N, C-alpha and C positions, 0 to 999 in steps of 0.2 A: 303448395303445402309440401311437397317432396322436394322442390328447390330448396326452400328455406332451411328444411332439416339438413340437406347437403352442405348447405353454406355454414349452418351452426356448427355442424360435426367438422367440417374443414377448419374452422377458425378455433375450435377447442383442440384440434390436434396441432395447429400452428402455434397456439399460446402454450400448450404443453411443451411444444419441442424448444420455443425460447426459453421457457422457465428452467428446462432441464440443462440447456447450455449455459445460461448465466449460473445456476446453482452449481454445475461442473467446474467452471472456470473460477468461482469463489473457493471452492473446495481444493483445486488443484494449485491456486496461486501459492507463492510463498510471500510471507510479508516481509516488509523491508527490515523489520528488526532481527528477522532470523537471518536474512541475507547479510547484516552488518555484523550479526555474532559469527558468522562464519568466516568473516575476512581477518588478516592478521592485525594486531595490535600495532604493528608499526607503520601500516599503511593508513590506519586511523589516526593515529598521532601526527603523521606527515601531512594529513588532509587537514588538521585543525590549525587554526590561526595563532601564529605565535607572537602577536603584539602585546597581548595582555592575558597571559595565562595565569589561571589562579595558582597561588603559592600553596604551600603545604598547610598552612593555617587557615585556609579557607578565604581569607580577606579578600574583597572584589578590588580591583585597580580602579582608581577613580579617573573619568574623564576630565582631561586639559581642555580648559575654556580655550576656543580660539577657531 
């Protein structure tokens, strides 16, 4: 009986440790949207594809068949 209680308390401590580590990682991580917002606009524009950019009126470029 004492062995089972020791195993259960050890399992509880291990699960509590894993849950704490996962929660800490989620709270400490910076989302990608925040990382993107901290980069400069010029680097974002350079990374964007230049083949079919949206014009100022917002009309989407049609795909050419082929």
